[in-house]
C-alpha positions in Angstrom: 90.8 -74.2 120.5 87.2 -72.9 121.2 84.2 -74.9 120.6 82.8 -74.9 117.3 79.9 -73.3 116.5 79.7 -75.0 112.9 81.6 -77.9 111.8 81.5 -79.0 107.5 82.5 -83.1 107.8 83.1 -84.0 103.9 81.1 -81.5 102.1 80.7 -82.3 98.4 78.5 -81.3 96.0 78.9 -82.1 91.6 77.2 -80.8 88.4 76.9 -82.1 85.4 80.4 -82.0 84.6 82.0 -79.8 87.2 82.2 -81.2 91.5 81.7 -78.0 93.2 82.6 -79.3 96.3 84.8 -82.0 96.9 85.1 -83.3 100.5 85.6 -80.2 102.5 85.4 -80.1 105.8 86.7 -77.1 108.3 84.9 -75.2 111.3 83.9 -71.7 112.8 83.6 -70.7 116.4 81.2 -68.4 118.0 82.8 -64.7 117.7 85.1 -65.4 114.9 86.1 -64.3 111.9 86.7 -66.6 109.1 87.6 -66.2 105.8 86.4 -68.4 102.8 89.4 -67.6 100.5 89.6 -69.2 96.1 89.8 -68.0 93.3 86.8 -68.2 91.2 85.1 -71.3 90.6 86.6 -72.8 93.2 83.2 -73.5 94.9 83.0 -70.9 98.0 78.9 -69.9 96.5 78.4 -73.5 96.7 79.7 -74.0 100.0 78.0 -71.0 101.1 74.7 -72.1 100.1 74.6 -75.4 101.3 75.2 -74.0 104.7 72.3 -71.1 104.3 69.9 -74.2 102.5 69.9 -73.2 99.0 71.7 -76.1 98.0 71.7 -79.4 99.5 75.3 -82.1 99.1 75.6 -84.9 97.8 77.5 -86.5 100.6 78.9 -85.2 104.1 77.4 -83.6 107.5 77.2 -80.0 109.0 76.6 -79.5 112.5 75.7 -76.3 114.5 76.7 -75.9 117.8 77.3 -80.0 118.4 73.9 -80.6 116.5 73.1 -82.3 113.1 72.2 -79.3 110.7 70.5 -80.0 107.5 68.4 -76.9 106.7 66.2 -78.0 103.6 66.0 -74.2 102.3 67.2 -70.8 104.1 63.8 -70.2 106.3 65.1 -73.6 108.3 68.7 -71.9 108.4 67.5 -68.5 109.5 65.5 -70.0 111.7 68.9 -71.9 113.0 70.9 -68.6 113.6 72.8 -68.8 110.4 71.8 -65.2 108.3 73.1 -64.2 105.3 73.8 -60.8 103.6 74.7 -61.9 99.5 76.6 -60.1 97.3 73.8 -58.2 94.6 71.5 -56.6 96.9 67.1 -57.9 96.5 65.4 -54.9 97.4 62.7 -53.0 96.1 63.4 -49.4 95.5 60.3 -47.8 95.5 60.0 -48.4 98.9 61.5 -47.4 102.2 64.1 -48.9 104.5 61.4 -50.3 106.9 59.1 -52.0 104.4 61.9 -53.4 102.6 63.4 -55.6 105.3 59.8 -56.0 106.4 59.4 -58.3 103.6 62.2 -60.2 105.0 59.9 -61.1 108.1 58.4 -64.1 108.7 55.7 -62.9 111.3 56.3 -58.8 110.7 54.9 -56.3 113.4 53.7 -53.0 112.3 56.1 -50.5 110.5 56.4 -48.6 113.4 57.5 -51.1 115.7 59.8 -52.1 112.7 61.0 -48.8 112.0 61.7 -48.5 115.7 64.3 -51.6 116.0 66.2 -51.0 112.3 66.4 -47.6 114.8 67.8 -48.9 117.4 70.2 -51.6 115.6 71.6 -49.0 113.2 72.6 -46.9 116.9 74.3 -50.1 118.4 76.4 -51.2 115.7 77.2 -47.8 114.0 75.2 -48.2 111.1 73.6 -45.2 110.6 69.9 -45.5 108.4 66.8 -44.4 108.0 64.0 -46.4 108.4 61.6 -44.4 106.4 63.8 -43.2 103.2 63.1 -44.3 99.9 65.7 -46.7 99.3 65.8 -45.9 95.6 67.8 -42.9 97.0 70.5 -44.6 98.9 73.8 -45.2 98.0 75.4 -48.6 97.9 76.8 -48.9 101.1 73.2 -47.3 102.0 71.7 -50.1 100.1 73.7 -52.7 102.3 73.5 -51.7 105.6 69.7 -52.4 104.6 70.8 -55.9 104.1 73.1 -56.1 107.5 70.2 -54.7 109.5 67.3 -57.0 107.6 70.1 -60.0 109.1 71.3 -58.5 112.5 67.1 -58.2 113.5 67.6 -62.1 112.6 69.9 -62.5 116.0 72.4 -64.7 114.4 74.4 -66.8 115.3 76.3 -66.9 112.2 76.2 -63.9 110.0 77.6 -65.0 105.9 79.2 -61.7 104.0 79.8 -62.2 100.1 81.7 -60.3 98.6 80.9 -57.2 101.2 83.2 -54.4 100.3 82.9 -54.1 96.8 80.8 -51.2 96.4 81.8 -49.2 99.6 83.8 -46.3 99.7 87.4 -46.1 102.3 84.8 -45.1 104.7 82.2 -47.3 104.3 84.5 -50.6 105.0 86.2 -48.5 107.9 82.2 -48.5 109.4 81.5 -52.5 108.1 84.8 -53.3 109.3 84.2 -51.7 113.8 80.5 -53.1 113.5 82.1 -56.4 112.4 84.2 -56.7 115.0 81.2 -55.5 117.4 79.4 -58.1 116.4 82.1 -61.1 116.7 82.4 -59.9 120.8 79.2 -59.9 121.4 80.3 -63.6 120.1 78.8 -64.2 116.5 80.3 -65.8 114.2 81.4 -64.6 111.1 82.2 -66.2 107.7 83.6 -63.7 105.2 84.1 -63.9 101.2 86.6 -61.3 99.6 89.1 -60.7 97.5 90.3 -58.0 98.6 92.9 -59.7 100.2 94.4 -57.1 102.5 91.4 -56.4 103.9 91.1 -59.6 104.9 94.4 -59.5 106.7 93.0 -56.6 108.4 90.0 -57.7 109.8 90.0 -61.8 109.8 90.7 -64.5 112.5 91.7 -67.5 110.3 90.8 -68.2 106.2 90.3 -71.7 104.2 91.3 -71.7 101.5 89.4 -73.8 98.6 91.0 -75.1 95.6 88.5 -76.1 92.6 86.5 -77.4 95.6 88.9 -79.2 98.0 90.3 -77.2 101.1 93.9 -76.8 99.8 95.3 -75.3 103.4 94.2 -72.8 106.2 96.0 -69.9 107.6 95.9 -67.1 109.2 95.6 -63.9 107.6 97.2 -61.9 110.3 100.7 -63.4 109.3 100.2 -64.1 105.8 100.9 -61.7 103.4 98.2 -61.3 100.5 101.0 -62.1 97.8 101.2 -65.8 99.9 96.9 -66.6 100.0 96.6 -65.2 96.5 98.9 -67.7 95.8 97.6 -71.0 97.9 94.8 -69.8 96.2 95.7 -70.2 92.8 98.3 -72.6 93.1 101.1 -70.5 91.0 103.2 -67.7 91.4 101.0 -64.6 90.8 101.4 -62.9 87.9 101.4 -59.2 88.5 100.3 -56.3 85.7 103.3 -54.6 83.9 102.6 -51.4 82.7 104.8 -49.8 80.4 106.0 -46.6 79.0 104.0 -45.7 75.9 103.6 -42.5 73.4 99.8 -41.3 73.7 98.2 -40.2 70.6 95.4 -38.0 70.0 91.9 -37.8 71.2 90.1 -40.7 69.5 86.7 -40.3 71.2 85.5 -36.9 72.4 82.9 -35.7 74.9 81.6 -31.6 74.6 78.6 -30.9 76.3 77.4 -34.1 77.5 74.3 -33.7 79.5 71.3 -36.4 79.5 68.4 -36.5 82.2 68.5 -39.6 84.4 66.6 -42.2 82.4 64.4 -42.8 86.1 63.6 -42.0 89.0 66.9 -43.1 90.7 68.8 -42.3 87.9 71.7 -39.5 87.7 71.9 -36.7 85.5 74.8 -36.5 83.4 76.1 -32.3 83.3 78.3 -31.1 80.4 81.1 -33.4 80.2 83.5 -32.7 78.4 86.7 -34.8 77.7 89.1 -36.1 74.8 90.1 -39.7 75.2 93.1 -40.9 73.9 94.7 -43.6 71.6 97.0 -45.6 73.2 95.5 -44.5 76.9 94.0 -45.8 80.0 92.0 -43.3 81.9 90.1 -43.9 85.0 87.1 -43.0 86.5 86.5 -43.4 89.8 83.8 -42.3 91.8 81.4 -43.4 94.8 78.4 -45.9 93.9 74.8 -43.8 92.1 76.7 -40.9 91.1 76.7 -41.5 87.4 79.1 -44.3 86.6 76.0 -46.2 84.6 74.2 -44.0 82.8 77.6 -42.2 81.7 78.6 -46.3 80.1 75.1 -46.2 78.8 75.8 -42.6 76.8 78.6 -44.1 75.7 78.1 -47.8 74.3 75.1 -46.4 72.9 72.3 -47.7 75.1 71.1 -44.2 76.2 70.7 -41.8 73.0 72.0 -38.0 73.3 72.8 -35.0 71.7 74.4 -36.1 68.2 77.3 -33.9 68.6 78.0 -34.1 72.3 79.8 -37.7 71.3 82.3 -37.7 68.0 84.3 -41.4 67.2 87.1 -40.1 65.1 85.8 -37.1 64.5 81.8 -38.3 62.8 79.2 -37.4 65.6 78.1 -40.8 67.1 75.7 -39.3 69.8 72.4 -40.5 68.1 73.7 -44.3 67.2 72.7 -47.4 69.0 75.4 -49.9 70.3 75.4 -52.5 67.4 76.4 -48.9 65.0 78.4 -47.7 67.4 80.5 -51.2 67.2 80.8 -51.1 64.2 83.1 -48.4 64.0 85.3 -49.4 67.1 83.4 -48.4 69.9 82.8 -51.3 72.3 81.8 -51.4 76.2 81.2 -53.6 79.1 78.1 -52.8 81.8 79.3 -52.5 85.2 76.0 -55.8 85.9 77.4 -58.8 84.2 74.1 -61.2 84.6 71.3 -60.1 82.7 72.7 -56.4 81.8 76.2 -57.8 80.6 75.2 -61.7 80.2 71.4 -63.3 79.5 71.7 -65.3 81.7 69.6 -68.4 80.3 71.4 -68.2 77.0 74.8 -70.0 76.2 77.9 -68.8 76.5 78.1 -69.1 72.3 75.4 -67.4 72.3 76.3 -64.6 74.2 79.3 -64.1 72.2 77.2 -63.6 69.2 75.3 -61.0 71.1 78.3 -58.0 71.2 80.2 -60.4 68.8 78.0 -60.3 65.5 78.8 -57.1 64.2 82.5 -56.9 64.7 83.7 -60.9 64.3 81.2 -61.1 61.3 79.3 -63.5 62.3 75.8 -62.3 61.1 74.8 -62.5 56.7 71.6 -61.7 55.8 70.1 -61.8 59.5 71.1 -65.6 59.8 73.7 -66.3 62.3 76.6 -68.3 61.5 77.0 -70.1 64.9 79.7 -71.8 64.1 81.6 -68.6 64.1 80.1 -67.5 67.4 81.2 -71.1 69.0 84.7 -70.9 68.0 84.5 -67.0 68.9 83.3 -68.7 72.4 85.6 -70.8 72.5 88.6 -68.7 72.2 87.5 -66.0 75.4 86.9 -69.5 77.5 91.0 -70.4 76.3 92.6 -67.1 76.8 90.6 -66.1 79.5 90.7 -69.0 81.5 86.8 -69.4 82.5 85.9 -71.7 84.2 83.2 -73.9 82.6 82.9 -77.3 80.4 82.4 -76.1 77.4 80.5 -72.9 75.2 77.4 -75.0 75.2 76.5 -74.1 78.4 74.5 -71.2 79.5 76.0 -68.4 81.2 74.2 -68.4 84.9 76.0 -71.5 85.8 79.3 -69.7 86.1 80.4 -68.4 88.9 80.2 -64.8 88.9 83.7 -64.2 88.8 84.2 -66.8 85.5 81.3 -65.1 83.6 83.2 -61.3 84.7 86.1 -62.9 83.0 83.8 -63.9 79.8 82.5 -60.8 79.5 85.5 -58.9 79.5 87.3 -61.1 77.5 84.3 -60.9 74.8 85.4 -57.2 74.4 88.8 -57.2 74.0 88.9 -60.0 71.8 86.9 -57.7 69.7 90.4 -55.6 68.6 88.2 -52.6 69.7 89.1 -48.8 68.5 87.9 -48.0 72.3 86.8 -50.1 74.9 85.1 -48.8 78.1 84.5 -51.1 81.1 82.5 -50.8 84.2 83.7 -52.6 87.5 86.6 -54.7 85.9 87.5 -57.2 88.0 84.4 -56.9 90.1 84.0 -60.3 92.4 87.1 -61.3 90.8 90.1 -63.4 92.3 93.6 -61.9 92.2 94.7 -64.3 89.9 91.7 -63.3 87.3 92.1 -59.5 88.1 96.0 -59.0 87.2 95.0 -60.7 83.8 92.2 -58.7 83.0 94.3 -55.5 83.8 97.4 -56.6 82.5 94.7 -57.5 79.2 93.6 -53.4 79.5 97.6 -52.4 79.5 98.1 -54.8 76.7 95.2 -53.0 74.5 96.3 -49.5 75.2 99.9 -50.5 74.5 98.4 -51.5 70.8 97.4 -48.2 71.1 93.5 -48.4 72.0 91.5 -45.9 74.2 91.2 -47.4 76.8 88.4 -46.1 79.7 88.2 -47.4 83.2 85.0 -47.0 86.1 85.8 -48.6 88.8 85.0 -48.0 92.6 88.2 -49.7 93.8 91.3 -47.1 93.4 94.2 -49.4 93.7 93.0 -50.9 90.3 93.2 -47.2 88.7 96.5 -45.8 90.2 98.1 -49.6 89.1 96.9 -48.9 84.9 95.1 -45.6 84.5 97.6 -42.9 83.2 95.2 -40.6 83.7 92.8 -40.4 86.3 88.7 -38.2 86.9 86.4 -38.4 89.0 82.6 -38.6 88.7 80.6 -36.7 91.3 76.6 -35.8 90.4 76.9 -36.9 87.1 79.8 -33.8 86.2 83.1 -35.2 85.3 86.4 -33.7 86.8 88.9 -32.4 84.7 91.1 -36.0 84.6 94.9 -35.5 85.4 97.7 -37.2 85.2 97.7 -40.5 87.4 101.5 -40.7 88.4 101.8 -38.6 91.4 98.1 -38.2 93.1 97.6 -38.1 96.4 95.4 -40.5 98.8 94.2 -37.0 99.7 93.4 -35.4 96.3 91.4 -38.0 94.9 89.4 -37.9 98.4 88.8 -34.7 97.1 88.0 -34.5 93.4 85.2 -37.6 94.7 83.9 -35.9 96.9 83.3 -32.9 93.9 85.2 -30.3 96.3 88.7 -30.0 94.8 88.6 -29.1 90.8 85.0 -30.3 89.9 84.7 -27.0 87.2 83.9 -28.7 84.4 86.5 -28.3 81.8 87.2 -29.6 78.2 91.1 -31.5 78.1 92.9 -30.4 75.4 94.6 -33.3 73.4 
């Protein structure tokens, strides 16, 4: 047994109505890649925030290199040798890479020296990155490299990574894993949080499993199946979504020459997209982050207006209509960014239920919201989608990321749409909740709804999609039957090198 670098002993943290961590104890050795597993709301985020100095525990102790470790803030944690790459990046689009990294330094040297240090670290760890590039022009994978290199410049003893592969292509995941293995070989301990259990099996030396805030087990991921780990996390058998054979109907939503300018300097223009979305079908749209996914969802949902005849719903031109008018006609959508876009963080779950549900659930009359109906709708979402929260009066920001995702997706599904568009529906969601969300989407399609799933998770798309199309630089490939598509064909479609002539898909 290696000498532990970090040791946690009996950490407990409670908030009103919930115990986030309950008597948590485990240890991490230098050079070890240690997974922290648990379903949404299991207490992972609270625990790593405690280690990083963002949360003060109610009881329990931590030691780092055998000495008492009680960081009052992240600066103290960093000075002690703890670095963290968060799931949500904190970068300024208008600044270049070196400028962003300098902002995270206590006493930054001259920009020329920062840029050279970035080049040196990126070369050493196989993370190619130009310090002079503007961050707004970078892909999601390149942005993550900025965050990682910012941490590596601190020469950390412990690196915490929260859902690091959620926005990466398979090739970028390979590069990241090579970097992490090299860091571990040099003695850096890595605490790794991910819901992608096959990646855990591939990368990690050990795993600690949390359930309802408490440690319920440990395992060697290399000798434990993904299903066994998932069932240890949830405490029950894992449900596997079942995809039934169903008759596909005609086109309910049609795009004809859909084009739109990039909404901002770092956005992506949509270019002559032609496609039909059919009743009773799941159409999966894949693509590397930053290729027009957000813009396509905005154009379909009504957040971004386009030529009126570019989009028709049940034969009616709707390109000029806003989101509420489209909802009234049966088109619902859930964007990728749940906190601040799909949900208002400081509003209660009842208020967030009313934000998009007021139209189809008839919650408003003569400009006044029926809050009783809104509360009942929020309670229905919480119950049907197993949202872990004390109740509908809690603010959206009080939920874990995965639980807020379940709330947002459930809110749209329970409005009984004719067309549902979802972007990254299971982003940051544990295996059990992801299976439940995918099953709910399949159930909608079984009822005759046209379901459009935009995702960077190709396994997810292949599991539930009837047809598959790829977005590349704002262009959509001709959809193809998902059954029988090879990984090589999908890769070519994603790269824009195969069948990217934009063509109308006949019903």
